[in-house]
Structures are given as C-alpha cells and as structure tokens.
ZAMARGU-4260 file (C-alpha; in steps of 0.2 Angstrom, whole numbers, plus 5000, padded with zeros to 4 digits):
<rodrens>
0) 5024/4939/5356 | 5042/4939/5363 | 5052/4954/5359 | 5067/4952/5348 | 5078/4964/5358
5) 5097/4963/5360 | 5104/4971/5376 | 5123/4969/5375 | 5133/4966/5391 | 5141/4984/5390
10) 5123/4992/5389 | 5117/4981/5403 | 5132/4986/5414 | 5127/5004/5412 | 5109/5003/5414
15) 5108/4989/5427 | 5101/4972/5427 | 5084/4977/5433 | 5082/4990/5418 | 5089/4978/5406
20) 5077/4964/5411 | 5062/4976/5410 | 5067/4980/5392 | 5068/4962/5388 | 5051/4959/5396
25) 5044/4973/5386 | 5039/4984/5401 | 5050/4999/5396 | 5054/4996/5377 | 5043/5005/5364
30) 5031/4995/5353 | 5038/5004/5338 | 5053/5016/5335 | 5062/5026/5322 | 5079/5017/5319
35) 5093/5029/5326 | 5104/5025/5311 | 5093/5024/5295 | 5078/5033/5303 | 5065/5021/5296
40) 5052/5013/5307 | 5056/4997/5317 | 5046/4985/5329 | 5055/4974/5342 | 5040/4962/5341
45) 5043/4959/5322 | 5062/4961/5319 | 5078/4960/5328 | 5082/4977/5337 | 5097/4983/5346
50) 5098/4994/5361 | 5111/5009/5359 | 5115/5019/5374 | 5122/5036/5371 | 5131/5043/5386
55) 5134/5062/5389 | 5143/5071/5403 | 5128/5070/5415 | 5114/5061/5406 | 5111/5046/5395
60) 5099/5042/5381 | 5094/5024/5377 | 5089/5023/5358 | 5084/5008/5347 | 5090/5003/5330
65) 5088/4988/5318 | 5101/4975/5322 | 5105/4975/5303 | 5110/4994/5305 | 5119/4994/5322
70) 5124/4982/5336 | 5119/4985/5354 | 5133/4996/5361 | 5138/5011/5372 | 5143/5027/5363
75) 5151/5042/5371 | 5145/5059/5366 | 5146/5076/5373 | 5131/5083/5384 | 5127/5096/5371
80) 5126/5083/5357 | 5116/5072/5367 | 5103/5085/5372 | 5102/5092/5355 | 5099/5075/5347
85) 5086/5070/5361 | 5076/5086/5356 | 5074/5079/5339 | 5068/5062/5343 | 5050/5056/5343
90) 5045/5054/5361 | 5043/5035/5358 | 5060/5033/5351 | 5070/5034/5367 | 5069/5030/5385
95) 5078/5037/5400 | 5093/5027/5406 | 5101/5029/5423 | 5109/5046/5420 | 5119/5047/5436
100) 5127/5030/5433 | 5131/5034/5415 | 5139/5050/5420 | 5151/5042/5432 | 5158/5030/5419
105) 5159/5042/5404 | 5176/5047/5398 | 5179/5065/5394 | 5178/5069/5376 | 5191/5079/5366
110) 5188/5098/5364 | 5178/5102/5348 | 5187/5103/5332 | 5203/5098/5340 | 5213/5081/5339
115) 5212/5071/5354 | 5226/5061/5362 | 5238/5054/5355 | 5240/5071/5345 | 5248/5087/5351
120) 5242/5101/5340 | 5253/5117/5340 | 5244/5133/5341 | 5227/5124/5342 | 5226/5119/5324
125) 5209/5115/5318 | 5204/5099/5309 | 5194/5104/5294 | 5181/5091/5289 | 5172/5091/5272
130) 5159/5078/5267 | 5156/5072/5249 | 5152/5057/5238 | 5168/5048/5231 | 5166/5036/5216
135) 5177/5021/5218 | 5176/5006/5206 | 5160/5012/5199 | 5151/5014/5216 | 5148/5030/5226
140) 5154/5030/5244 | 5151/5042/5258 | 5167/5051/5262 | 5175/5063/5275 | 5190/5073/5270
145) 5201/5079/5285 | 5214/5092/5283 | 5222/5102/5298 | 5225/5121/5297 | 5243/5119/5303
150) 5256/5106/5305 | 5253/5092/5318 | 5268/5088/5329 | 5271/5071/5338 | 5268/5072/5357
155) 5284/5078/5366 | 5292/5084/5350 | 5300/5101/5350 | 5302/5103/5331 | 5292/5111/5318
160) 5289/5096/5307 | 5272/5088/5302 | 5269/5071/5309 | 5250/5071/5305 | 5251/5057/5292
165) 5264/5046/5302 | 5253/5047/5317 | 5238/5041/5308 | 5247/5027/5299 | 5252/5021/5317
170) 5234/5021/5321 | 5230/5009/5306 | 5226/5022/5292 | 5234/5016/5275 | 5243/5027/5263
175) 5236/5027/5245 | 5243/5032/5229 | 5227/5031/5219 | 5208/5029/5223 | 5205/5013/5214
180) 5198/5002/5228 | 5189/5005/5244 | 5200/5004/5259 | 5198/4991/5273 | 5188/4994/5289
185) 5198/5001/5303 | 5190/4993/5319 | 5189/5003/5335 | 5186/5020/5325 | 5169/5025/5320
190) 5159/5040/5313 | 5144/5047/5324 | 5130/5051/5313 | 5116/5058/5324 | 5098/5061/5318
195) 5105/5063/5300 | 5119/5075/5305 | 5137/5073/5307 | 5143/5074/5325 | 5160/5066/5327
200) 5174/5054/5322 | 5177/5042/5337 | 5194/5034/5341 | 5198/5020/5353 | 5201/5027/5371
205) 5220/5025/5374 | 5216/5022/5392 | 5203/5008/5388 | 5184/5010/5390 | 5172/5018/5378
210) 5179/5027/5362 | 5182/5046/5363 | 5181/5060/5350 | 5196/5062/5339 | 5186/5076/5330
215) 5169/5083/5334 | 5159/5097/5327 | 5155/5113/5336 | 5138/5111/5329 | 5131/5096/5320
220) 5135/5096/5302 | 5122/5094/5289 | 5125/5081/5276 | 5116/5078/5259 | 5102/5065/5258
225) 5113/5056/5245 | 5128/5055/5257 | 5116/5049/5271 | 5108/5036/5260 | 5126/5030/5254
230) 5131/5029/5272 | 5116/5019/5277 | 5119/5007/5262 | 5137/5004/5266 | 5136/5006/5285
235) 5153/5014/5284 | 5161/5030/5279 | 5178/5032/5270 | 5189/5044/5279 | 5203/5053/5269
240) 5216/5063/5278 | 5230/5074/5271 | 5243/5087/5278 | 5239/5105/5279 | 5239/5113/5261
245) 5235/5097/5252 | 5217/5098/5248 | 5210/5115/5252 | 5191/5120/5253 | 5183/5113/5237
250) 5166/5120/5233 | 5161/5105/5222 | 5163/5086/5223 | 5172/5084/5207 | 5185/5097/5212
255) 5186/5088/5229 | 5190/5072/5219 | 5203/5080/5209 | 5212/5087/5225 | 5211/5069/5232
260) 5219/5061/5217 | 5233/5074/5217 | 5236/5072/5236 | 5237/5053/5233 | 5248/5054/5218
265) 5260/5065/5228 | 5260/5053/5243 | 5251/5065/5254 | 5235/5054/5258 | 5230/5041/5270
270) 5213/5032/5271 | 5202/5020/5281 | 5184/5014/5281 | 5176/5018/5298 | 5159/5010/5303
275) 5144/5020/5308 | 5138/5024/5325 | 5121/5031/5325 | 5109/5041/5336
</rodrens>
C-alpha cells in the first residue's frame, strides 16, 4: 500500500534527496507513530502524514504528524530542547536525520527568556509568560500572556521609554480595547508545543531562513490538559502582550481575565493568534 507521506521542499533540502526518497518509499518511515502535535496514533499507510524536521545546534530529529495537525516543515529549536524532547519520544516516533547538515544551516536562537531581535532589552529584562484558557464569544481559547519585568526600549534608543507595544504592533500584533472576538492569525509567528509542554514562541528570522525564538523557556513549561486540548482543537494559541506592571502574576484564570480586561480598557494590550508548531 502506498504511503501517504508529505515531505516538503524545505525538509527535503535539509535531509537530502536520498533520505527523502527512502522515506517516501517506506524504507525509513515508521509503520505507525504518535503525532508530534496531538500525541495520538497515526499511520502513514492509512492517513496523510507530515514529516516535521526539528533542528538543534548540532543534531536534528525527524518527527511525524497528522497532516491535519501540522504541515511538513522545518522548525528551529535549541539543542537542549531537542534532546529533552527526543528522550520523551517512543522509539518508533522519530528517525535520525542528517545532523551535520542540519547544524550547518540552523540559525542561532535567542537567549532563554529574553526577547530576540529586533528588541533591545535594558538590564536584561525577562519576558514573563503565563498560560491560561480565555473565554471569548462563548468559546475557550488557549492563551499566553506576556509581560516584561522592565521597560523595553527601541533598538538604538538612549531614552528610558517603553516601546514594547509599539514594537509588537510593527510586527503585526493588534491593539485591543475589549476581549470580544478572537484576533486574526499572525503568519510567520508560531508557538512551539513539544511533547505536551510549552517550549518557545517563534518569530520570523529578520535575516531570512528558519524562524528564531522570540521567547523560550529555560525549562519546558507544563500546561494543563484542558489548555493542550484547546490548542489541538484550534491549532493556534492567542498571545496577549502588555507593558510591565499591567497584568502581574495572577494565581487563577478568572483573575488573569480580569487583569486582561483592565489592560485592554486602558489601551495597554496587544494580541494575535499564533499557529502551533509541535514536536
């Protein structure tokens, strides 16, 4: 039976034509796998399957996903994230993939918990990230709330102002005054959810090529089963961002929602829907 396997051009370019042809012929692809996004079983002989190549600093892992969950793509992660996730895989869920070649083409990710270019963060401000479910128009959406610990200055600025929201608006995030409708998708950005844990928020590489980390966790962050189920349902995550002092650390989702509503009413909130990138 022919395999319903999708190997995108960017994946083929990383692993080489020979390995790509072996995958399509079924010589090196698994008979069954756990989807890297929804973590449920899949079979490339029975349903369309995507190849997803995760590239670290020195190694790469080729994983498999339902085509309805993720397209075939290349995703840049740190070496630590990649090895940690690989240890959690079932042995049949991944295959080795040209680590030396991958390492040569992988861009350097941002430092953990720090904003990547185009931002300059005085005094190494940390981006605090909180996950929660947000009710919008009667439906629960998975959300990430980002708030820096200090003002974020524009690159090259010598002043002490806070340009966090203007910089995000320039990247495509939209200001909101109330949380009545879900925001539109911001293409080029994504949320990396690896083995059911939150690893990073990825942004377009200003130099071209694969996305780089705008924020990434020192250690993968646990999310609730409800949050993960909502993310798999919508295949996207709502990201809300506010300047320092706008949200605070809220211990419950209802208090987090109240803080978001206040920030929006005060003109201190931007948002976008980011697609999932899974591992």
